[in-house]
C-alpha positions, 0 to 999 in steps of 0.5 A, a space after each residue: 385622716 390628716 392631709 399630706 402636706 406638700 412643698 415645693 423645693 428650689 433645686 439648684 443641683 447643689 448639696 444644700 437643696 438636696 439636704 433641705 429636701 431630705 430633711 422635709 422629706 423625713 417628716 412625711 412631706 411630699 416634695 417636688 422640685 422647681 428649677 428656673 432657666 434664666 439663660 445664664 446657667 452653666 450647665 446644659 450649654 457650656 458642657 455640651 459644646 466644648 469638647 474637652 468637657 465632653 471627653 472629661 473624666 467625670 461625665 458632665 450632667 445637669 446637677 438639677 436633674 441629677 439631684 432630683 433623681 437622687 432625691 426621688 422627686 419630680 423637677 419642673 424646669 421653667 423658662 424665665 429668660 424674658 422675665 429674668 431680663 428686668 432682674 438683671 438690668 434693673 436690680 433694686 438691691 444692686 450687683 454683687 462682686 460681678 454682675 450677679 443681682 443675687 438679692 434680686 434674683 432670690 426674691 424673683 425666684 421665690 416669688 415664682 415659686 409662690 406662684 407656682 405653689 398656688 397654681 399647683 395647690 402645694 402648701 409651702 416653699 423650701 430652699 437650701 439658704 444658710 445664714 452667712 454663707 453668701 454675703 449678699 443674699 444669705 445673712 441673717 438681716 437679708 433673709 426676712 427681706 427676701 421672705 417679705 419682698 417675694 411674697 412668700 412670707 412665713 410660707 418659706 422654710 429654710 431647713 438648714 438654718 430654720 432654728 436661727 430664724 422666726 418660726 414659719 407657719 408650717 412650724 407653727 401649725 404642726 406641718 413640720 417639727 422644728 426640732 427636726 430642722 437645723 441651725 446651720 451658720 456661716 461658710 464652713 461646709 463641715 455641718 452639710 458634709 457630715 449630714 451628706 454622709 448621714 443621708 448617703 450622698 457621696 457624689 454632689 455638685 461643690 458650691 462656688 456660685 459655679 451654676 451662674 455665669 453672672 458670678 464669673 468675672 470674666 463673663 461679667 466683663 464681656 456682658 458690660 463690654 456688650 451693653 457699652 458697645 450697644 449703648 443700652 442693657 437690653 440682650 437677647 438669648 443669642 447674645 448672652 450665649 455667645 459671651 459664653 464661648 470663644 475669645 472676645 477681642 475688641 480692637 475698636 469701639 464699633 466692632 468685636 471678634 469672637 474667635 472660637 478656641 477649640 472645635 467644639 465651639 467652633 462647630 457651635 459658632 457655625 450656626 451664627 454664620 447667617 447672623 454675623 460676618 465670619 472669617 477663617 483662614 485659607 489652607 489652614 485648619 483653625 478657628 472660626 471667628 464671628 464679627 460682632 458690630 460694623 467694621 469698615 472696609 479699612 478694618 478688614 486688614 486688621 481683622 485679618 491679622 488678628 484671626 491669622 494670629 490665632 490660627 495654625 498659620 501664626 508663624 507664617 509670613 503670610 496667611 489668606 483669609 476668607 471673609 464671608 458675608 451673611 449672605 454667603 458672598 466671600 472675599 480673600 485678603 492676604 495679611 501678615 499674622 499680628 505679632 503685638 501680643 501685648 496689644 492684643 491682651 489689651 484689646 481682649 475682653 
């Protein structure tokens, strides 16, 4: 009797990883999925907070879990928040267009998958990578670098473009048939869409780097601002979570305002009132603002006027704002709402 081989697949929730798994499943290989939580994932946080996302016509979901369900495989979600810090802070291969360390990220995740593979007695690793699809981490010259530096070497199979690469150990040993793999290249999605139709996949996440906040230029700008303000690149989970919500305004180098934009964000930010000084308008329904930094008493009038500008009292002559300290003590200040939109725009992170 032959031994059934087992593969672990990196599951992002996108179409490519689904197709890669399906191609290997068709060859009689047992597959389980693995998904790494870095803290910068879009799913499972922003969608759960914002009211507009909760009431969207298409329900939000964790695409990795959903994809695993469609494929009929077990999915392991692994927290790598602490380990990932060094990847982001000191990327050997640098950043992409924004603050995305894609090469180092892929090397890190595949190395973690290799470790998991050994610990759980699996035979090889699958990814949904395609030659030429992403300029920083998926070209023909960089894919072998990822294989080598991750330690996966020829135990890493890329079913969607395997025919354009050197044969891996699972192919050479006959665990999988090279002829049944693909030779997709480039950024066109037509081959993948045709395969999806063939496999009966009618609903899947669209690719755009959208599963990671580090590919977003606005989020990246907030992260850089955070690092510059604190004078170093270290961060905690709360730091990067708060970068995902609210309007961020830095009127002066020593403090920043995080102003909620809708009720869902406001409810989430209420949970941080014991960690930050907060400001809200008195008598008007509106946003909650967290003050990150160390404003001086002379800064309070400016802060109050900015917060008033973003509340329902923005058209009033005077608005009273309530400052709440971390210990729960309060003080009030009545000001005119800030009226220089160009200046506000220049302060927005």
